[in-house]
C-alpha positions as CSV (number, residue, x, y, z in Angstrom):
1,M,0.0,0.0,0.0
2,V,2.8,2.5,1.0
3,K,4.7,1.4,-2.1
4,G,1.9,2.9,-4.2
5,L,2.8,6.3,-2.7
6,Y,6.4,5.9,-3.9
7,T,5.3,4.8,-7.3
8,A,2.9,7.8,-7.8
9,Y,5.5,10.2,-6.3
10,T,8.4,9.1,-8.5
11,G,6.1,9.1,-11.6
12,M,5.0,12.7,-10.9
13,I,8.6,13.8,-10.4
14,N,9.5,12.1,-13.7
15,E,6.6,13.9,-15.6
16,Q,7.6,17.2,-14.1
17,K,11.2,16.8,-15.5
18,R,9.7,15.8,-18.8
19,L,7.6,19.0,-18.8
20,D,10.7,21.1,-18.1
21,T,12.3,19.6,-21.2
22,I,9.3,20.2,-23.3
23,T,8.9,23.8,-22.2
24,N,12.5,24.5,-23.0
25,N,12.0,23.1,-26.5
26,L,8.9,25.4,-27.0
27,A,10.8,28.4,-25.7
28,N,13.5,27.8,-28.4
29,S,11.1,26.9,-31.2
30,N,12.3,30.1,-33.1
31,T,15.9,29.9,-32.1
32,T,18.2,29.5,-35.1
33,G,19.9,26.1,-35.3
34,F,18.4,24.9,-32.0
35,K,18.2,21.1,-31.5
36,K,15.4,19.9,-29.3
37,E,15.9,17.6,-26.3
38,G,14.0,14.5,-25.2
39,M,14.0,12.4,-22.1
40,V,13.7,8.7,-21.4
41,A,12.6,7.0,-18.2
42,Q,13.7,3.8,-16.5
43,S,12.6,1.9,-13.4
44,F,14.5,2.1,-10.2
45,D,16.7,-0.9,-9.5
46,E,14.8,-3.8,-8.1
47,R,15.2,-4.5,-4.4
48,L,14.5,-7.6,-2.3
49,A,11.5,-7.0,0.0
50,I,11.8,-8.9,3.3
51,K,9.7,-9.5,6.4
52,I,11.2,-7.0,8.8
53,K,12.2,-8.6,12.2
54,D,10.4,-11.8,11.3
55,T,12.8,-14.8,11.6
56,S,10.1,-17.4,12.2
57,A,10.5,-19.1,8.8
58,L,14.2,-18.8,8.4
59,A,16.7,-19.1,11.2
60,N,18.5,-15.8,12.2
61,R,17.4,-13.9,9.1
62,P,14.2,-12.5,7.7
63,E,12.3,-14.2,4.9
64,G,12.4,-12.7,1.5
65,I,9.0,-12.0,0.0
66,G,10.1,-11.0,-3.6
67,Y,11.7,-8.2,-5.6
68,I,10.0,-4.8,-6.0
69,S,10.8,-1.5,-7.7
70,L,9.8,1.8,-6.1
71,G,8.8,3.5,-9.3
72,T,10.4,5.3,-12.2
73,K,13.2,7.8,-12.6
74,V,14.9,9.9,-15.4
75,G,17.0,7.5,-17.5
76,E,18.7,10.0,-19.8
77,T,18.2,13.4,-21.4
78,Y,19.3,13.4,-25.1
79,T,19.6,15.8,-27.9
80,N,17.7,15.2,-31.2
81,W,20.2,16.1,-34.0
82,E,17.8,16.0,-36.9
83,Q,18.2,18.6,-39.5
84,G,16.0,21.7,-39.1
85,G,14.3,23.4,-42.1
86,F,16.0,26.2,-44.1
87,Q,14.8,29.7,-44.0
88,I,15.9,31.8,-47.0
89,T,17.1,35.3,-46.1
90,D,19.4,36.2,-49.1
91,K,21.7,37.9,-46.6
92,P,25.3,37.1,-47.4
93,S,26.4,36.7,-43.8
94,D,23.7,34.2,-43.0
95,L,25.0,30.7,-43.2
96,A,23.5,27.3,-42.5
97,V,25.0,23.8,-42.1
98,A,23.4,21.2,-44.3
99,G,23.9,17.7,-42.8
100,S,26.1,17.2,-39.8
101,G,28.7,19.6,-38.5
102,F,29.3,22.8,-36.5
103,F,30.7,26.3,-36.9
104,A,33.6,26.9,-34.4
105,V,33.7,30.3,-32.6
106,A,36.1,31.9,-30.1
107,Y,33.7,32.5,-27.2
108,T,34.5,35.0,-24.5
109,N,32.5,34.7,-21.3
110,K,31.7,37.5,-18.8
111,A,34.9,36.8,-16.9
112,G,36.9,37.6,-20.1
113,E,38.0,34.0,-20.6
114,T,38.1,32.8,-24.2
115,S,37.6,29.2,-25.4
116,V,36.4,27.5,-28.5
117,M,32.7,26.6,-28.7
118,Y,30.6,25.1,-31.5
119,T,27.3,26.2,-32.9
120,R,24.7,25.6,-35.7
121,D,23.6,29.2,-35.5
122,G,24.8,30.8,-38.7
123,A,23.3,34.3,-38.1
124,F,26.6,36.1,-38.5
125,T,27.5,39.7,-39.1
126,V,30.6,41.4,-40.6
127,D,32.2,44.2,-38.5
128,T,34.0,47.3,-39.8
129,D,37.3,45.4,-39.8
130,G,35.9,42.6,-41.9
131,Y,35.8,40.0,-39.2
132,I,32.8,37.6,-39.3
133,R,31.2,37.4,-35.9
134,T,28.2,35.9,-34.1
135,S,25.2,38.0,-32.9
136,N,27.0,38.1,-29.5
137,G,30.2,39.4,-31.0
138,D,32.3,36.1,-30.9
139,Y,34.7,35.5,-33.8
140,L,34.1,32.8,-36.4
141,L,37.1,30.6,-36.8
142,N,38.7,29.6,-40.1
143,S,39.4,26.0,-41.1
144,E,42.8,25.8,-39.2
145,G,41.5,27.3,-36.0
146,A,38.3,25.1,-36.0
147,L,40.3,21.9,-36.5
148,T,43.1,22.7,-34.0
149,G,41.1,24.5,-31.4
150,Q,43.3,27.6,-31.6
151,Y,42.0,31.2,-31.6
152,G,43.5,34.6,-32.2
153,E,43.7,37.1,-35.1
154,D,45.4,34.5,-37.3
155,Y,42.5,32.1,-36.9
156,Y,39.6,34.5,-37.2
157,V,37.7,34.7,-40.6
158,Q,38.3,38.1,-42.1
159,I,37.3,39.6,-45.4
160,D,37.2,43.0,-47.1
161,P,34.0,44.6,-45.7
162,A,33.8,46.9,-48.7
163,L,33.6,44.1,-51.3
164,E,30.9,41.6,-52.1
165,Y,31.8,38.0,-51.1
166,A,30.6,34.5,-51.9
167,V,30.8,31.4,-49.6
168,A,31.2,28.0,-51.3
169,Q,29.8,24.8,-49.8
170,D,33.2,23.9,-48.5
171,G,33.5,27.2,-46.7
172,T,35.8,28.9,-49.1
173,I,35.3,32.7,-49.3
174,T,36.0,34.5,-52.6
175,Q,36.1,38.2,-53.4
176,N,36.9,39.5,-56.9
177,G,37.5,36.0,-58.0
178,E,40.2,35.3,-55.4
179,E,40.1,33.1,-52.3
180,V,40.5,35.2,-49.2
181,D,39.7,32.7,-46.3
182,T,38.0,29.5,-45.5
183,I,35.3,29.1,-42.9
184,G,35.9,26.1,-40.5
185,L,33.2,23.4,-40.6
186,V,33.9,20.6,-38.2
187,D,32.2,17.7,-36.6
188,V,32.5,15.6,-33.5
189,A,33.6,11.9,-33.7
190,D,31.2,10.9,-30.9
191,Y,28.3,13.1,-30.0
192,D,28.3,11.7,-26.5
193,Y,31.3,14.1,-26.0
194,I,29.5,17.3,-26.9
195,N,27.4,19.2,-24.3
196,K,25.0,22.1,-24.5
197,Y,26.7,25.1,-23.0
198,G,24.0,27.8,-23.3
199,E,23.6,30.8,-25.6
200,N,23.0,28.3,-28.5
201,L,26.6,27.0,-28.1
202,Y,28.1,23.6,-27.5
203,S,31.2,22.7,-25.6
204,L,33.5,19.7,-26.1
205,I,33.8,17.3,-23.1
206,D,37.2,15.9,-22.2
207,G,37.9,13.0,-24.5
208,G,35.9,14.4,-27.4
209,E,37.6,14.5,-30.8
210,I,37.1,17.2,-33.5
211,I,37.1,15.9,-37.1
212,E,36.4,17.3,-40.5
213,A,32.7,17.5,-41.4
214,E,32.6,15.0,-44.2
215,N,28.8,14.7,-44.2
216,G,28.1,18.4,-44.0
217,Y,28.4,21.5,-46.2
218,I,27.6,25.3,-45.9
219,E,24.7,27.1,-47.6
220,Q,24.9,30.9,-47.9
221,G,21.9,33.2,-47.6
222,V,19.9,30.8,-45.5
223,L,19.4,30.0,-41.8
224,E,18.6,26.7,-40.3
225,S,15.4,26.8,-38.2
226,S,14.9,25.0,-35.0
227,N,13.9,21.3,-35.4
228,V,11.2,21.7,-32.7
229,N,7.7,20.8,-34.0
230,V,5.4,23.0,-31.9
231,V,2.3,20.8,-32.5
232,D,4.1,17.6,-31.4
233,E,5.5,19.3,-28.3
234,M,2.0,20.7,-27.3
235,V,0.5,17.2,-27.7
236,T,3.2,15.7,-25.6
237,M,2.7,18.4,-23.0
238,I,-1.0,17.5,-22.7
239,T,-0.1,13.8,-22.3
240,I,2.3,14.7,-19.5
241,A,-0.4,16.8,-17.8
242,R,-2.7,13.8,-17.9
243,A,-0.1,11.4,-16.5
244,Y,0.7,13.9,-13.7
245,E,-3.0,14.1,-12.8
246,A,-3.2,10.3,-12.6
247,G,-0.3,10.3,-10.1
248,Q,-2.2,12.9,-8.0
249,K,-5.3,10.8,-8.0
250,M,-3.3,7.7,-7.0
251,I,-1.8,9.5,-4.0
252,Q,-5.3,10.7,-3.0
253,A,-6.6,7.1,-3.2
254,E,-3.7,5.8,-1.1
255,D,-4.2,8.6,1.4
256,E,-7.8,7.7,1.8
257,T,-7.0,4.0,2.2
258,L,-4.4,4.8,4.9
259,D,-6.9,7.1,6.7
260,K,-9.5,4.3,6.9
261,T,-6.8,1.8,8.0
262,V,-5.7,4.0,10.9
263,N,-9.0,5.6,12.0
264,Q,-11.5,2.8,11.3
265,V,-9.8,-0.6,11.1
266,G,-7.5,0.3,13.9
267,Q,-10.4,0.9,16.2
268,V,-11.8,-2.7,15.8
């Protein structure tokens, strides 16, 4: 009977965490290059239930009555890496990754510390010095900087801001028919080693390996939309709400049963 309380409670906690994931997806449904998250659940490890302080059946130890699980818990939160749709902008500095891969940027945090981060958000701008930068002002890295993880002026993508430019699918930038730089497009050998950092950026976990993006290429004048399907997320949210309500009703039923056990059966 008390086990039912644990089962309902853990189920409600699990649904609450699922709801947190869904709401974050919905909040980023219009974020360029955003990849939605999902969550899987698993049962708690089974434990042997025993007759507490009852050694009548077995000498010197309580008798086992079977294995039980006290409910469910979050198994894993994962990222869905499916390609988002393309939105045509015809803006030269807007770039999108088709297939797998990431842009590499030199990210500077509020403490002034700089490190290499990765993003699918290609809403770039060109400053007065010709450097291609993110909407937050971080520098886009060229092919050498992206692959080696180095940053600095020698590794920042720079063009002549007064001239028109074209970006090829391999990242090569040309102006007046001449190659001036190459945008770095890289991938991660194992996506288990990449982590969401925030601000639409990803960080590489220790042990992760950066490789060339063999299955991806760059499209100019377009942006990759979020891969969040708002309708699907709303339907999932309704399902979660119904499951949460079921857990509430289960706890109420258990509470009423315990009340009758204590106040009515106990009086007999």
